[in-house]
A tleap script that builds the chain and sets N, CA, C and O, in Angstrom:
source leaprc.protein.ff14SB
mol = sequence {
  NMET TYR GLU VAL ARG VAL GLU GLN LYS ALA
  GLU LYS GLN LEU ASP LYS ILE THR LYS GLY
  ASN PRO MET ALA ALA ARG GLN ILE ARG ASP
  PHE VAL TYR VAL LEU LEU PRO THR THR GLN
  ASN PRO LEU SER MET HIE ASN ILE LYS LYS
  MET GLN GLY LYS GLU ASN THR TYR ARG TRP
  ARG VAL GLY ASN TYR ARG ILE ILE GLY GLU
  VAL TYR SER ASP ILE LEU LEU ILE LYS ILE
  ILE LYS ILE ALA SER ARG GLN ASP ALA CTYR
}
set mol.1.N position { 25.208 32.953 91.042 }
set mol.1.CA position { 23.836 32.611 91.370 }
set mol.1.C position { 23.814 31.441 92.337 }
set mol.1.O position { 24.681 30.568 92.300 }
set mol.2.N position { 22.826 31.437 93.187 }
set mol.2.CA position { 22.696 30.429 94.222 }
set mol.2.C position { 21.835 29.260 93.748 }
set mol.2.O position { 20.912 29.428 92.951 }
set mol.3.N position { 22.155 28.091 94.249 }
set mol.3.CA position { 21.300 26.920 94.046 }
set mol.3.C position { 20.325 26.879 95.212 }
set mol.3.O position { 20.725 27.076 96.359 }
set mol.4.N position { 19.058 26.628 94.934 }
set mol.4.CA position { 18.041 26.555 95.982 }
set mol.4.C position { 17.551 25.122 96.078 }
set mol.4.O position { 17.099 24.539 95.092 }
set mol.5.N position { 17.644 24.563 97.275 }
set mol.5.CA position { 17.111 23.222 97.545 }
set mol.5.C position { 15.984 23.352 98.559 }
set mol.5.O position { 16.145 23.984 99.603 }
set mol.6.N position { 14.855 22.756 98.246 }
set mol.6.CA position { 13.695 22.806 99.128 }
set mol.6.C position { 13.542 21.441 99.772 }
set mol.6.O position { 13.371 20.435 99.084 }
set mol.7.N position { 13.605 21.412 101.096 }
set mol.7.CA position { 13.441 20.152 101.820 }
set mol.7.C position { 12.033 19.612 101.575 }
set mol.7.O position { 11.105 20.373 101.302 }
set mol.8.N position { 11.888 18.307 101.676 }
set mol.8.CA position { 10.601 17.659 101.421 }
set mol.8.C position { 9.528 18.185 102.376 }
set mol.8.O position { 8.383 18.381 101.969 }
set mol.9.N position { 9.886 18.413 103.630 }
set mol.9.CA position { 8.935 18.923 104.615 }
set mol.9.C position { 8.418 20.305 104.201 }
set mol.9.O position { 7.225 20.585 104.322 }
set mol.10.N position { 9.306 21.154 103.719 }
set mol.10.CA position { 8.902 22.493 103.281 }
set mol.10.C position { 8.013 22.416 102.047 }
set mol.10.O position { 7.072 23.198 101.914 }
set mol.11.N position { 8.297 21.496 101.158 }
set mol.11.CA position { 7.464 21.325 99.961 }
set mol.11.C position { 6.055 20.875 100.357 }
set mol.11.O position { 5.076 21.327 99.763 }
set mol.12.N position { 5.943 19.998 101.343 }
set mol.12.CA position { 4.626 19.568 101.825 }
set mol.12.C position { 3.878 20.738 102.459 }
set mol.12.O position { 2.669 20.880 102.278 }
set mol.13.N position { 4.605 21.575 103.204 }
set mol.13.CA position { 3.978 22.750 103.806 }
set mol.13.C position { 3.456 23.687 102.722 }
set mol.13.O position { 2.381 24.269 102.869 }
set mol.14.N position { 4.205 23.834 101.647 }
set mol.14.CA position { 3.775 24.683 100.539 }
set mol.14.C position { 2.551 24.091 99.838 }
set mol.14.O position { 1.675 24.834 99.397 }
set mol.15.N position { 2.483 22.779 99.731 }
set mol.15.CA position { 1.304 22.133 99.144 }
set mol.15.C position { 0.054 22.418 99.975 }
set mol.15.O position { -1.022 22.638 99.418 }
set mol.16.N position { 0.187 22.417 101.305 }
set mol.16.CA position { -0.947 22.734 102.176 }
set mol.16.C position { -1.382 24.181 101.991 }
set mol.16.O position { -2.577 24.478 101.967 }
set mol.17.N position { -0.415 25.076 101.860 }
set mol.17.CA position { -0.733 26.487 101.631 }
set mol.17.C position { -1.465 26.640 100.301 }
set mol.17.O position { -2.388 27.447 100.193 }
set mol.18.N position { -1.063 25.876 99.295 }
set mol.18.CA position { -1.687 25.940 97.972 }
set mol.18.C position { -3.173 25.616 98.052 }
set mol.18.O position { -3.984 26.246 97.373 }
set mol.19.N position { -3.533 24.639 98.875 }
set mol.19.CA position { -4.940 24.255 99.011 }
set mol.19.C position { -5.756 25.357 99.682 }
set mol.19.O position { -6.897 25.606 99.292 }
set mol.20.N position { -5.184 26.016 100.682 }
set mol.20.CA position { -5.917 27.036 101.426 }
set mol.20.C position { -5.829 28.429 100.837 }
set mol.20.O position { -6.777 29.208 100.938 }
set mol.21.N position { -4.702 28.752 100.223 }
set mol.21.CA position { -4.489 30.106 99.715 }
set mol.21.C position { -3.613 30.045 98.460 }
set mol.21.O position { -2.411 30.303 98.531 }
set mol.22.N position { -4.205 29.707 97.319 }
set mol.22.CA position { -3.401 29.514 96.109 }
set mol.22.C position { -2.653 30.767 95.646 }
set mol.22.O position { -1.577 30.659 95.059 }
set mol.23.N position { -3.203 31.936 95.901 }
set mol.23.CA position { -2.521 33.161 95.483 }
set mol.23.C position { -1.228 33.371 96.288 }
set mol.23.O position { -0.193 33.726 95.725 }
set mol.24.N position { -1.295 33.151 97.591 }
set mol.24.CA position { -0.098 33.270 98.429 }
set mol.24.C position { 0.921 32.205 98.049 }
set mol.24.O position { 2.123 32.472 98.032 }
set mol.25.N position { 0.453 31.008 97.747 }
set mol.25.CA position { 1.361 29.928 97.349 }
set mol.25.C position { 2.090 30.289 96.058 }
set mol.25.O position { 3.268 29.965 95.902 }
set mol.26.N position { 1.411 30.948 95.143 }
set mol.26.CA position { 2.053 31.374 93.896 }
set mol.26.C position { 3.150 32.400 94.184 }
set mol.26.O position { 4.224 32.342 93.585 }
set mol.27.N position { 2.886 33.337 95.096 }
set mol.27.CA position { 3.899 34.326 95.480 }
set mol.27.C position { 5.115 33.640 96.094 }
set mol.27.O position { 6.254 33.994 95.788 }
set mol.28.N position { 4.872 32.667 96.953 }
set mol.28.CA position { 5.965 31.948 97.610 }
set mol.28.C position { 6.773 31.171 96.580 }
set mol.28.O position { 8.003 31.206 96.597 }
set mol.29.N position { 6.085 30.471 95.684 }
set mol.29.CA position { 6.794 29.704 94.644 }
set mol.29.C position { 7.635 30.625 93.755 }
set mol.29.O position { 8.778 30.303 93.432 }
set mol.30.N position { 7.077 31.756 93.366 }
set mol.30.CA position { 7.845 32.708 92.555 }
set mol.30.C position { 9.086 33.173 93.302 }
set mol.30.O position { 10.163 33.287 92.717 }
set mol.31.N position { 8.937 33.437 94.581 }
set mol.31.CA position { 10.076 33.893 95.376 }
set mol.31.C position { 11.143 32.806 95.477 }
set mol.31.O position { 12.325 33.067 95.254 }
set mol.32.N position { 10.722 31.587 95.815 }
set mol.32.CA position { 11.674 30.491 96.053 }
set mol.32.C position { 12.323 30.008 94.760 }
set mol.32.O position { 13.530 29.771 94.726 }
set mol.33.N position { 11.539 29.861 93.702 }
set mol.33.CA position { 12.059 29.234 92.486 }
set mol.33.C position { 12.526 30.220 91.410 }
set mol.33.O position { 13.243 29.827 90.489 }
set mol.34.N position { 12.132 31.487 91.514 }
set mol.34.CA position { 12.530 32.464 90.499 }
set mol.34.C position { 13.458 33.529 91.080 }
set mol.34.O position { 14.554 33.751 90.566 }
set mol.35.N position { 13.019 34.179 92.145 }
set mol.35.CA position { 13.785 35.309 92.672 }
set mol.35.C position { 15.041 34.883 93.430 }
set mol.35.O position { 16.124 35.405 93.164 }
set mol.36.N position { 14.917 33.950 94.363 }
set mol.36.CA position { 16.085 33.529 95.153 }
set mol.36.C position { 17.237 32.993 94.308 }
set mol.36.O position { 18.379 33.386 94.541 }
set mol.37.N position { 16.991 32.116 93.342 }
set mol.37.CA position { 18.123 31.585 92.573 }
set mol.37.C position { 18.842 32.631 91.715 }
set mol.37.O position { 20.012 32.453 91.377 }
set mol.38.N position { 18.159 33.707 91.366 }
set mol.38.CA position { 18.773 34.687 90.472 }
set mol.38.C position { 19.410 35.862 91.195 }
set mol.38.O position { 20.041 36.706 90.559 }
set mol.39.N position { 19.258 35.931 92.507 }
set mol.39.CA position { 19.834 37.054 93.241 }
set mol.39.C position { 21.340 36.873 93.415 }
set mol.39.O position { 21.829 35.753 93.568 }
set mol.40.N position { 22.055 37.968 93.392 }
set mol.40.CA position { 23.503 37.919 93.588 }
set mol.40.C position { 23.849 37.662 95.050 }
set mol.40.O position { 24.801 36.941 95.350 }
set mol.41.N position { 23.066 38.260 95.971 }
set mol.41.CA position { 23.333 38.096 97.394 }
set mol.41.C position { 22.003 38.021 98.144 }
set mol.41.O position { 21.383 39.057 98.386 }
set mol.42.N position { 21.555 36.830 98.515 }
set mol.42.CA position { 20.267 36.705 99.195 }
set mol.42.C position { 20.256 37.346 100.582 }
set mol.42.O position { 19.186 37.593 101.137 }
set mol.43.N position { 21.424 37.615 101.141 }
set mol.43.CA position { 21.492 38.217 102.471 }
set mol.43.C position { 21.269 39.724 102.434 }
set mol.43.O position { 21.125 40.350 103.484 }
set mol.44.N position { 21.238 40.310 101.254 }
set mol.44.CA position { 21.026 41.755 101.146 }
set mol.44.C position { 19.597 42.103 100.727 }
set mol.44.O position { 19.297 43.268 100.466 }
set mol.45.N position { 18.730 41.123 100.662 }
set mol.45.CA position { 17.344 41.377 100.271 }
set mol.45.C position { 16.641 42.143 101.389 }
set mol.45.O position { 17.020 42.030 102.555 }
set mol.46.N position { 15.625 42.915 101.038 }
set mol.46.CA position { 14.944 43.760 102.014 }
set mol.46.C position { 14.053 42.981 102.980 }
set mol.46.O position { 13.721 43.497 104.047 }
set mol.47.N position { 13.668 41.790 102.645 }
set mol.47.CA position { 12.713 41.036 103.460 }
set mol.47.C position { 13.370 39.907 104.258 }
set mol.47.O position { 12.712 38.911 104.559 }
set mol.48.N position { 14.639 40.041 104.603 }
set mol.48.CA position { 15.366 38.971 105.286 }
set mol.48.C position { 15.781 39.412 106.685 }
set mol.48.O position { 16.099 40.578 106.919 }
set mol.49.N position { 15.771 38.457 107.607 }
set mol.49.CA position { 16.306 38.676 108.952 }
set mol.49.C position { 17.023 37.414 109.395 }
set mol.49.O position { 16.619 36.301 109.057 }
set mol.50.N position { 18.084 37.600 110.149 }
set mol.50.CA position { 18.835 36.465 110.690 }
set mol.50.C position { 18.074 35.904 111.877 }
set mol.50.O position { 17.554 36.661 112.697 }
set mol.51.N position { 18.006 34.588 111.976 }
set mol.51.CA position { 17.363 33.933 113.110 }
set mol.51.C position { 18.339 33.928 114.284 }
set mol.51.O position { 19.495 33.534 114.133 }
set mol.52.N position { 17.884 34.355 115.423 }
set mol.52.CA position { 18.753 34.429 116.592 }
set mol.52.C position { 19.104 33.041 117.092 }
set mol.52.O position { 18.255 32.153 117.158 }
set mol.53.N position { 20.373 32.870 117.443 }
set mol.53.CA position { 20.825 31.623 118.035 }
set mol.53.C position { 21.048 30.489 117.056 }
set mol.53.O position { 21.331 29.363 117.466 }
set mol.54.N position { 20.925 30.766 115.777 }
set mol.54.CA position { 21.102 29.714 114.776 }
set mol.54.C position { 22.066 30.209 113.709 }
set mol.54.O position { 21.848 31.254 113.096 }
set mol.55.N position { 23.119 29.460 113.497 }
set mol.55.CA position { 24.122 29.850 112.521 }
set mol.55.C position { 23.619 29.584 111.102 }
set mol.55.O position { 23.047 28.528 110.832 }
set mol.56.N position { 23.828 30.520 110.218 }
set mol.56.CA position { 23.461 30.423 108.799 }
set mol.56.C position { 21.959 30.346 108.550 }
set mol.56.O position { 21.553 30.070 107.422 }
set mol.57.N position { 21.119 30.578 109.553 }
set mol.57.CA position { 19.675 30.437 109.386 }
set mol.57.C position { 19.021 31.814 109.305 }
set mol.57.O position { 19.260 32.689 110.138 }
set mol.58.N position { 18.191 31.979 108.278 }
set mol.58.CA position { 17.541 33.258 108.018 }
set mol.58.C position { 16.072 33.019 107.710 }
set mol.58.O position { 15.658 31.898 107.417 }
set mol.59.N position { 15.288 34.092 107.783 }
set mol.59.CA position { 13.898 33.995 107.364 }
set mol.59.C position { 13.599 35.129 106.393 }
set mol.59.O position { 14.063 36.257 106.556 }
set mol.60.N position { 12.812 34.793 105.382 }
set mol.60.CA position { 12.344 35.775 104.417 }
set mol.60.C position { 10.856 35.959 104.623 }
set mol.60.O position { 10.146 34.998 104.920 }
set mol.61.N position { 10.380 37.173 104.471 }
set mol.61.CA position { 8.968 37.487 104.625 }
set mol.61.C position { 8.345 37.613 103.239 }
set mol.61.O position { 8.801 38.402 102.411 }
set mol.62.N position { 7.302 36.831 102.998 }
set mol.62.CA position { 6.544 36.899 101.744 }
set mol.62.C position { 5.077 36.987 102.138 }
set mol.62.O position { 4.453 35.972 102.447 }
set mol.63.N position { 4.533 38.180 102.130 }
set mol.63.CA position { 3.157 38.386 102.569 }
set mol.63.C position { 3.016 38.022 104.036 }
set mol.63.O position { 3.794 38.480 104.872 }
set mol.64.N position { 2.028 37.202 104.349 }
set mol.64.CA position { 1.815 36.750 105.727 }
set mol.64.C position { 2.536 35.441 106.022 }
set mol.64.O position { 2.262 34.795 107.034 }
set mol.65.N position { 3.439 35.054 105.159 }
set mol.65.CA position { 4.152 33.789 105.317 }
set mol.65.C position { 5.635 34.034 105.528 }
set mol.65.O position { 6.174 35.065 105.124 }
set mol.66.N position { 6.281 33.074 106.164 }
set mol.66.CA position { 7.713 33.143 106.420 }
set mol.66.C position { 8.380 31.921 105.811 }
set mol.66.O position { 7.898 30.796 105.942 }
set mol.67.N position { 9.487 32.167 105.149 }
set mol.67.CA position { 10.295 31.102 104.559 }
set mol.67.C position { 11.579 31.053 105.357 }
set mol.67.O position { 12.324 32.032 105.404 }
set mol.68.N position { 11.842 29.927 105.981 }
set mol.68.CA position { 13.033 29.784 106.812 }
set mol.68.C position { 14.015 28.888 106.079 }
set mol.68.O position { 13.666 27.809 105.601 }
set mol.69.N position { 15.245 29.361 106.004 }
set mol.69.CA position { 16.250 28.605 105.272 }
set mol.69.C position { 17.651 28.857 105.783 }
set mol.69.O position { 17.903 29.784 106.554 }
set mol.70.N position { 18.545 28.016 105.337 }
set mol.70.CA position { 19.957 28.130 105.680 }
set mol.70.C position { 20.703 28.594 104.436 }
set mol.70.O position { 20.486 28.075 103.341 }
set mol.71.N position { 21.584 29.578 104.613 }
set mol.71.CA position { 22.350 30.139 103.501 }
set mol.71.C position { 23.812 29.784 103.692 }
set mol.71.O position { 24.411 30.091 104.723 }
set mol.72.N position { 24.376 29.136 102.689 }
set mol.72.CA position { 25.792 28.771 102.692 }
set mol.72.C position { 26.461 29.543 101.553 }
set mol.72.O position { 26.470 29.097 100.406 }
set mol.73.N position { 27.016 30.700 101.888 }
set mol.73.CA position { 27.609 31.580 100.872 }
set mol.73.C position { 28.860 30.995 100.245 }
set mol.73.O position { 29.175 31.296 99.093 }
set mol.74.N position { 29.583 30.157 100.994 }
set mol.74.CA position { 30.826 29.598 100.462 }
set mol.74.C position { 30.583 28.627 99.312 }
set mol.74.O position { 31.421 28.512 98.417 }
set mol.75.N position { 29.450 27.928 99.322 }
set mol.75.CA position { 29.145 26.986 98.238 }
set mol.75.C position { 27.929 27.430 97.411 }
set mol.75.O position { 27.430 26.677 96.575 }
set mol.76.N position { 27.459 28.667 97.656 }
set mol.76.CA position { 26.335 29.252 96.914 }
set mol.76.C position { 25.088 28.366 96.965 }
set mol.76.O position { 24.527 27.999 95.932 }
set mol.77.N position { 24.669 28.032 98.181 }
set mol.77.CA position { 23.521 27.150 98.391 }
set mol.77.C position { 22.555 27.778 99.383 }
set mol.77.O position { 22.962 28.323 100.410 }
set mol.78.N position { 21.261 27.693 99.057 }
set mol.78.CA position { 20.195 28.076 99.979 }
set mol.78.C position { 19.337 26.840 100.184 }
set mol.78.O position { 18.816 26.275 99.222 }
set mol.79.N position { 19.190 26.417 101.436 }
set mol.79.CA position { 18.379 25.236 101.752 }
set mol.79.C position { 17.131 25.708 102.497 }
set mol.79.O position { 17.227 26.192 103.625 }
set mol.80.N position { 15.968 25.569 101.873 }
set mol.80.CA position { 14.697 25.971 102.472 }
set mol.80.C position { 14.239 24.842 103.387 }
set mol.80.O position { 14.053 23.709 102.944 }
set mol.81.N position { 14.058 25.161 104.678 }
set mol.81.CA position { 13.710 24.115 105.633 }
set mol.81.C position { 12.277 24.216 106.154 }
set mol.81.O position { 11.732 23.234 106.659 }
set mol.82.N position { 11.659 25.404 106.034 }
set mol.82.CA position { 10.296 25.543 106.542 }
set mol.82.C position { 9.588 26.683 105.827 }
set mol.82.O position { 10.183 27.726 105.552 }
set mol.83.N position { 8.312 26.472 105.531 }
set mol.83.CA position { 7.449 27.509 104.968 }
set mol.83.C position { 6.166 27.469 105.783 }
set mol.83.O position { 5.477 26.449 105.820 }
set mol.84.N position { 5.846 28.582 106.438 }
set mol.84.CA position { 4.679 28.582 107.314 }
set mol.84.C position { 4.101 29.986 107.425 }
set mol.84.O position { 4.744 30.974 107.068 }
set mol.85.N position { 2.866 30.050 107.931 }
set mol.85.CA position { 2.269 31.360 108.179 }
set mol.85.C position { 3.034 32.041 109.309 }
set mol.85.O position { 3.757 31.395 110.068 }
set mol.86.N position { 2.865 33.319 109.400 }
set mol.86.CA position { 3.641 34.102 110.363 }
set mol.86.C position { 3.490 33.574 111.791 }
set mol.86.O position { 4.480 33.463 112.514 }
set mol.87.N position { 2.282 33.253 112.196 }
set mol.87.CA position { 2.065 32.814 113.574 }
set mol.87.C position { 2.593 31.403 113.843 }
set mol.87.O position { 2.849 31.055 114.996 }
set mol.88.N position { 2.760 30.591 112.806 }
set mol.88.CA position { 3.231 29.214 112.987 }
set mol.88.C position { 4.708 29.024 112.672 }
set mol.88.O position { 5.247 27.939 112.892 }
set mol.89.N position { 5.369 30.048 112.166 }
set mol.89.CA position { 6.735 29.890 111.660 }
set mol.89.C position { 7.770 29.713 112.754 }
set mol.89.O position { 8.779 29.039 112.547 }
set mol.90.N position { 7.537 30.304 113.910 }
set mol.90.CA position { 8.580 30.288 114.932 }
set mol.90.C position { 8.200 29.338 115.998 }
set mol.90.O position { 8.942 29.166 116.965 }
savepdb mol mol.pdb
quit
């Protein structure tokens, strides 16, 4: 199982989403804190794509939001660096 670390900036972004869209924020929290840590291989999930030009950086799609993170398979770590709406994520 992977350890998930959420950067402070991403946590603040999630707090803003909570104020505007609490239902979407709940989906994101469930994904980040429940589903990601329990998956055997986060790179095989159906909602993931590799970010071009960035090593170890991937994005997951959760509704209209994107979760951008770095995956370190050698140490079983996922570092969430950004959570944003689809139009603001890139």
